[in-house]
C-alpha atoms as an extended CHARMM CRD file, in Angstrom:
* protein
*
       156  EXT
         1         1  MET       CA             38.6350000000       57.3680000000      240.3190000000  PROA      1               0.0000000000
         2         2  ASN       CA             36.1610000000       56.0820000000      242.8950000000  PROA      2               0.0000000000
         3         3  GLU       CA             34.3750000000       59.3250000000      243.7450000000  PROA      3               0.0000000000
         4         4  VAL       CA             33.4820000000       62.4030000000      241.6890000000  PROA      4               0.0000000000
         5         5  ARG       CA             31.9730000000       65.7810000000      242.5380000000  PROA      5               0.0000000000
         6         6  LEU       CA             28.8460000000       66.2370000000      240.4230000000  PROA      6               0.0000000000
         7         7  VAL       CA             27.7050000000       69.7020000000      239.2760000000  PROA      7               0.0000000000
         8         8  GLY       CA             25.2320000000       70.9920000000      236.6970000000  PROA      8               0.0000000000
         9         9  GLU       CA             21.5270000000       71.5130000000      236.0860000000  PROA      9               0.0000000000
        10        10  ASN       CA             18.9020000000       68.8540000000      237.0080000000  PROA      10              0.0000000000
        11        11  VAL       CA             21.3830000000       67.2660000000      239.4480000000  PROA      11              0.0000000000
        12        12  GLU       CA             21.7260000000       67.5040000000      243.1960000000  PROA      12              0.0000000000
        13        13  GLN       CA             25.2870000000       68.7100000000      243.6150000000  PROA      13              0.0000000000
        14        14  GLY       CA             27.5570000000       66.6380000000      245.7980000000  PROA      14              0.0000000000
        15        15  ILE       CA             30.0700000000       63.8220000000      245.9170000000  PROA      15              0.0000000000
        16        16  TYR       CA             28.9440000000       60.5520000000      244.3330000000  PROA      16              0.0000000000
        17        17  SER       CA             30.5750000000       57.2550000000      243.4930000000  PROA      17              0.0000000000
        18        18  PHE       CA             31.5830000000       57.0070000000      239.8470000000  PROA      18              0.0000000000
        19        19  LYS       CA             29.0240000000       54.2500000000      239.1580000000  PROA      19              0.0000000000
        20        20  GLU       CA             26.2380000000       56.3060000000      240.7780000000  PROA      20              0.0000000000
        21        21  ALA       CA             27.1860000000       59.3760000000      238.6610000000  PROA      21              0.0000000000
        22        22  MET       CA             27.1380000000       57.2440000000      235.4890000000  PROA      22              0.0000000000
        23        23  ARG       CA             23.7180000000       55.8390000000      236.4470000000  PROA      23              0.0000000000
        24        24  ILE       CA             22.3180000000       59.3690000000      236.9440000000  PROA      24              0.0000000000
        25        25  ALA       CA             23.6980000000       60.4310000000      233.5460000000  PROA      25              0.0000000000
        26        26  ASP       CA             22.1920000000       57.3630000000      231.8370000000  PROA      26              0.0000000000
        27        27  GLU       CA             18.7890000000       58.0310000000      233.4190000000  PROA      27              0.0000000000
        28        28  GLN       CA             18.7710000000       61.5170000000      231.8660000000  PROA      28              0.0000000000
        29        29  ASN       CA             20.1360000000       60.2370000000      228.5080000000  PROA      29              0.0000000000
        30        30  LEU       CA             23.0960000000       62.6050000000      228.8530000000  PROA      30              0.0000000000
        31        31  ASP       CA             26.8810000000       62.2490000000      229.1580000000  PROA      31              0.0000000000
        32        32  LEU       CA             29.1140000000       62.4350000000      232.2390000000  PROA      32              0.0000000000
        33        33  VAL       CA             31.9020000000       64.8890000000      231.3180000000  PROA      33              0.0000000000
        34        34  GLU       CA             35.0000000000       65.4870000000      233.4350000000  PROA      34              0.0000000000
        35        35  ILE       CA             35.4040000000       69.2670000000      233.8630000000  PROA      35              0.0000000000
        36        36  SER       CA             38.3080000000       69.5500000000      236.2940000000  PROA      36              0.0000000000
        37        37  PRO       CA             40.4720000000       66.3990000000      236.4910000000  PROA      37              0.0000000000
        38        38  THR       CA             43.0560000000       67.9290000000      238.8600000000  PROA      38              0.0000000000
        39        39  ALA       CA             40.5470000000       68.7210000000      241.6150000000  PROA      39              0.0000000000
        40        40  GLU       CA             40.1630000000       66.3640000000      244.5600000000  PROA      40              0.0000000000
        41        41  PRO       CA             37.7580000000       64.5990000000      243.9110000000  PROA      41              0.0000000000
        42        42  PRO       CA             37.5110000000       65.2510000000      240.1160000000  PROA      42              0.0000000000
        43        43  VAL       CA             34.6410000000       67.5330000000      239.0650000000  PROA      43              0.0000000000
        44        44  CYS       CA             32.1490000000       66.1320000000      236.5400000000  PROA      44              0.0000000000
        45        45  ARG       CA             29.0670000000       67.5980000000      234.8670000000  PROA      45              0.0000000000
        46        46  ILE       CA             26.0900000000       65.8770000000      233.2990000000  PROA      46              0.0000000000
        47        47  ILE       CA             25.5230000000       67.4600000000      229.8800000000  PROA      47              0.0000000000
        48        48  ASP       CA             24.8800000000       66.5920000000      226.2380000000  PROA      48              0.0000000000
        49        49  TYR       CA             28.4920000000       66.3330000000      225.0480000000  PROA      49              0.0000000000
        50        50  GLN       CA             27.7430000000       66.9910000000      221.3500000000  PROA      50              0.0000000000
        51        51  LYS       CA             25.8370000000       70.1580000000      222.2320000000  PROA      51              0.0000000000
        52        52  PHE       CA             28.7210000000       71.1950000000      224.5240000000  PROA      52              0.0000000000
        53        53  LEU       CA             31.2580000000       70.7570000000      221.6810000000  PROA      53              0.0000000000
        54        54  TYR       CA             29.0260000000       72.6840000000      219.2670000000  PROA      54              0.0000000000
        55        55  GLN       CA             28.6440000000       75.6340000000      221.6650000000  PROA      55              0.0000000000
        56        56  LYS       CA             32.3790000000       75.6620000000      222.3880000000  PROA      56              0.0000000000
        57        57  LYS       CA             33.1590000000       75.7300000000      218.6580000000  PROA      57              0.0000000000
        58        58  ARG       CA             30.6360000000       78.5500000000      218.1210000000  PROA      58              0.0000000000
        59        59  LYS       CA             32.1530000000       80.6450000000      220.9330000000  PROA      59              0.0000000000
        60        60  GLU       CA             35.6450000000       80.2210000000      219.4700000000  PROA      60              0.0000000000
        61        61  LYS       CA             34.3570000000       81.2690000000      216.0380000000  PROA      61              0.0000000000
        62        62  GLU       CA             32.6880000000       84.3800000000      217.5240000000  PROA      62              0.0000000000
        63        63  GLN       CA             35.8630000000       85.3400000000      219.3720000000  PROA      63              0.0000000000
        64        64  LYS       CA             37.8620000000       84.9370000000      216.1790000000  PROA      64              0.0000000000
        65        65  GLN       CA             35.4420000000       87.2020000000      214.2930000000  PROA      65              0.0000000000
        66        66  ASN       CA             35.5510000000       89.8680000000      216.9940000000  PROA      66              0.0000000000
        67        67  SER       CA             39.3360000000       89.9470000000      217.2000000000  PROA      67              0.0000000000
        68        68  LYS       CA             40.9220000000       92.6200000000      214.9970000000  PROA      68              0.0000000000
        69        69  LYS       CA             43.7020000000       91.5380000000      212.7060000000  PROA      69              0.0000000000
        70        70  ILE       CA             46.5910000000       93.9710000000      212.8100000000  PROA      70              0.0000000000
        71        71  GLU       CA             48.0830000000       94.5880000000      209.3990000000  PROA      71              0.0000000000
        72        72  ILE       CA             51.4400000000       96.1590000000      208.6640000000  PROA      72              0.0000000000
        73        73  LYS       CA             51.1890000000       98.9490000000      206.0850000000  PROA      73              0.0000000000
        74        74  GLU       CA             54.3920000000       99.9860000000      204.3290000000  PROA      74              0.0000000000
        75        75  ILE       CA             55.4690000000      103.5090000000      203.4670000000  PROA      75              0.0000000000
        76        76  ARG       CA             58.5660000000      103.9770000000      201.3270000000  PROA      76              0.0000000000
        77        77  PHE       CA             60.7980000000      107.0180000000      201.2370000000  PROA      77              0.0000000000
        78        78  GLY       CA             63.8770000000      107.9350000000      199.2780000000  PROA      78              0.0000000000
        79        79  PRO       CA             66.7690000000      109.6330000000      201.0920000000  PROA      79              0.0000000000
        80        80  GLN       CA             65.9300000000      112.9760000000      199.3990000000  PROA      80              0.0000000000
        81        81  THR       CA             62.1300000000      112.9480000000      199.7700000000  PROA      81              0.0000000000
        82        82  ASP       CA             60.7510000000      116.4820000000      199.4000000000  PROA      82              0.0000000000
        83        83  ASP       CA             58.2030000000      118.0840000000      201.7540000000  PROA      83              0.0000000000
        84        84  HSD       CA             55.1030000000      117.5480000000      199.6110000000  PROA      84              0.0000000000
        85        85  ASP       CA             55.6960000000      113.7920000000      199.2680000000  PROA      85              0.0000000000
        86        86  TYR       CA             56.6310000000      113.5830000000      202.9370000000  PROA      86              0.0000000000
        87        87  ASN       CA             53.3870000000      115.2970000000      204.0560000000  PROA      87              0.0000000000
        88        88  PHE       CA             51.3160000000      113.1220000000      201.7210000000  PROA      88              0.0000000000
        89        89  LYS       CA             52.8440000000      109.9450000000      203.1760000000  PROA      89              0.0000000000
        90        90  LEU       CA             52.5230000000      111.3340000000      206.7040000000  PROA      90              0.0000000000
        91        91  ARG       CA             48.7520000000      111.7630000000      206.2580000000  PROA      91              0.0000000000
        92        92  HSD       CA             48.4600000000      108.1670000000      204.9990000000  PROA      92              0.0000000000
        93        93  ALA       CA             50.4530000000      106.9010000000      207.9880000000  PROA      93              0.0000000000
        94        94  GLN       CA             48.1710000000      108.8180000000      210.3740000000  PROA      94              0.0000000000
        95        95  GLU       CA             45.1170000000      107.1740000000      208.7850000000  PROA      95              0.0000000000
        96        96  PHE       CA             46.7020000000      103.7150000000      209.0250000000  PROA      96              0.0000000000
        97        97  LEU       CA             47.5630000000      104.2160000000      212.7000000000  PROA      97              0.0000000000
        98        98  LYS       CA             44.0720000000      105.5240000000      213.5260000000  PROA      98              0.0000000000
        99        99  GLU       CA             42.5890000000      102.3860000000      211.9170000000  PROA      99              0.0000000000
       100       100  GLY       CA             44.7270000000      100.3180000000      214.3170000000  PROA      100             0.0000000000
       101       101  ASN       CA             47.3160000000       99.0830000000      211.8280000000  PROA      101             0.0000000000
       102       102  LYS       CA             51.0790000000       99.1500000000      212.2520000000  PROA      102             0.0000000000
       103       103  VAL       CA             53.1780000000      101.2260000000      209.8680000000  PROA      103             0.0000000000
       104       104  LYS       CA             56.5080000000      100.0710000000      208.4960000000  PROA      104             0.0000000000
       105       105  ALA       CA             58.3330000000      103.1550000000      207.2510000000  PROA      105             0.0000000000
       106       106  TYR       CA             61.5250000000      102.6110000000      205.3400000000  PROA      106             0.0000000000
       107       107  VAL       CA             64.0450000000      104.6240000000      203.3970000000  PROA      107             0.0000000000
       108       108  PHE       CA             65.2430000000      102.7960000000      200.3000000000  PROA      108             0.0000000000
       109       109  PHE       CA             68.7920000000      103.5880000000      199.2020000000  PROA      109             0.0000000000
       110       110  ARG       CA             69.6800000000      103.1470000000      195.5270000000  PROA      110             0.0000000000
       111       111  GLY       CA             73.1760000000      102.7940000000      194.1700000000  PROA      111             0.0000000000
       112       112  ARG       CA             75.5300000000      105.2570000000      195.8250000000  PROA      112             0.0000000000
       113       113  SER       CA             72.7970000000      106.9710000000      197.8460000000  PROA      113             0.0000000000
       114       114  ILE       CA             73.7190000000      104.5770000000      200.6790000000  PROA      114             0.0000000000
       115       115  VAL       CA             76.2990000000      107.2580000000      201.5060000000  PROA      115             0.0000000000
       116       116  PHE       CA             73.4270000000      109.4010000000      202.8850000000  PROA      116             0.0000000000
       117       117  LYS       CA             72.5420000000      107.0890000000      205.8050000000  PROA      117             0.0000000000
       118       118  GLU       CA             72.3090000000      110.0990000000      208.1360000000  PROA      118             0.0000000000
       119       119  GLN       CA             69.6270000000      111.6910000000      205.9250000000  PROA      119             0.0000000000
       120       120  GLY       CA             67.5970000000      108.4870000000      206.1450000000  PROA      120             0.0000000000
       121       121  GLU       CA             67.9120000000      108.3990000000      209.9220000000  PROA      121             0.0000000000
       122       122  LEU       CA             66.8890000000      112.0530000000      210.2020000000  PROA      122             0.0000000000
       123       123  LEU       CA             63.9170000000      111.4750000000      207.8930000000  PROA      123             0.0000000000
       124       124  LEU       CA             62.6520000000      108.5110000000      209.9520000000  PROA      124             0.0000000000
       125       125  ALA       CA             63.2300000000      110.3600000000      213.2400000000  PROA      125             0.0000000000
       126       126  ARG       CA             61.2260000000      113.3290000000      211.9170000000  PROA      126             0.0000000000
       127       127  PHE       CA             58.5070000000      110.9180000000      210.7290000000  PROA      127             0.0000000000
       128       128  ALA       CA             58.2670000000      109.2910000000      214.1840000000  PROA      128             0.0000000000
       129       129  ASN       CA             58.2000000000      112.7190000000      215.8440000000  PROA      129             0.0000000000
       130       130  ASP       CA             55.3920000000      113.9600000000      213.5560000000  PROA      130             0.0000000000
       131       131  LEU       CA             53.3300000000      110.8240000000      214.2950000000  PROA      131             0.0000000000
       132       132  GLU       CA             53.8440000000      111.1020000000      218.0550000000  PROA      132             0.0000000000
       133       133  GLU       CA             50.1730000000      111.8180000000      218.8600000000  PROA      133             0.0000000000
       134       134  CYS       CA             48.7990000000      108.6980000000      217.1000000000  PROA      134             0.0000000000
       135       135  GLY       CA             51.6760000000      106.1890000000      217.1270000000  PROA      135             0.0000000000
       136       136  LYS       CA             54.9120000000      105.2590000000      218.8120000000  PROA      136             0.0000000000
       137       137  PRO       CA             58.0170000000      103.6440000000      217.3110000000  PROA      137             0.0000000000
       138       138  GLU       CA             58.6600000000      100.0530000000      218.3670000000  PROA      138             0.0000000000
       139       139  ALA       CA             62.4230000000      100.3840000000      217.8550000000  PROA      139             0.0000000000
       140       140  LEU       CA             65.0570000000      102.7820000000      216.5510000000  PROA      140             0.0000000000
       141       141  PRO       CA             65.6760000000      102.8590000000      212.7780000000  PROA      141             0.0000000000
       142       142  ARG       CA             67.9290000000      100.0000000000      211.6780000000  PROA      142             0.0000000000
       143       143  LEU       CA             69.6990000000       99.3120000000      208.4000000000  PROA      143             0.0000000000
       144       144  GLU       CA             68.8330000000       96.0460000000      206.6260000000  PROA      144             0.0000000000
       145       145  GLY       CA             70.6940000000       95.7940000000      203.3420000000  PROA      145             0.0000000000
       146       146  LYS       CA             69.7140000000       98.8430000000      201.2570000000  PROA      146             0.0000000000
       147       147  ARG       CA             66.7560000000       99.7290000000      203.4920000000  PROA      147             0.0000000000
       148       148  MET       CA             66.5690000000      101.6460000000      206.7540000000  PROA      148             0.0000000000
       149       149  ILE       CA             63.4820000000      100.3740000000      208.5570000000  PROA      149             0.0000000000
       150       150  MET       CA             61.3720000000      101.6230000000      211.4600000000  PROA      150             0.0000000000
       151       151  ILE       CA             58.0400000000      100.1470000000      212.6340000000  PROA      151             0.0000000000
       152       152  LEU       CA             55.4240000000      102.3350000000      214.3330000000  PROA      152             0.0000000000
       153       153  ALA       CA             52.5890000000      100.8780000000      216.4330000000  PROA      153             0.0000000000
       154       154  PRO       CA             49.2780000000      102.6620000000      217.0810000000  PROA      154             0.0000000000
       155       155  LYS       CA             48.7310000000      104.1970000000      220.5200000000  PROA      155             0.0000000000
       156       156  LYS       CA             45.9400000000      102.6060000000      222.5190000000  PROA      156             0.0000000000
């Protein structure tokens, strides 16, 4: 690494020898930091490295705060869920989807009720159809043990 391209404030931009770039950095009591090592010649900047690390850490923290965590809310049905319960759970699912959360709807089969798999599929299909304006199913209902599961994601 004989030559480097120097960029930044308080510096005349251009190509300098490595020793010259280090001398300029020392004169300003700052650090010579390699920004782009793959460039030809490598790009360096004269900055206060500790301040640079602090600002980078702060930006990452801000981005983390601004990002929304998507939660998965669960709604449980039985194979013979009546209309009132269904509508009540439908309203909750609509609220969850509007908040930006995913909804995991499942039909839980107890004992011999596993015989009514078709009812569970119909119930989940109806549920997905009723939530069409605020969410879309990620996959078709699938049977996992005694549960038939379907996950709905909010529409953007």
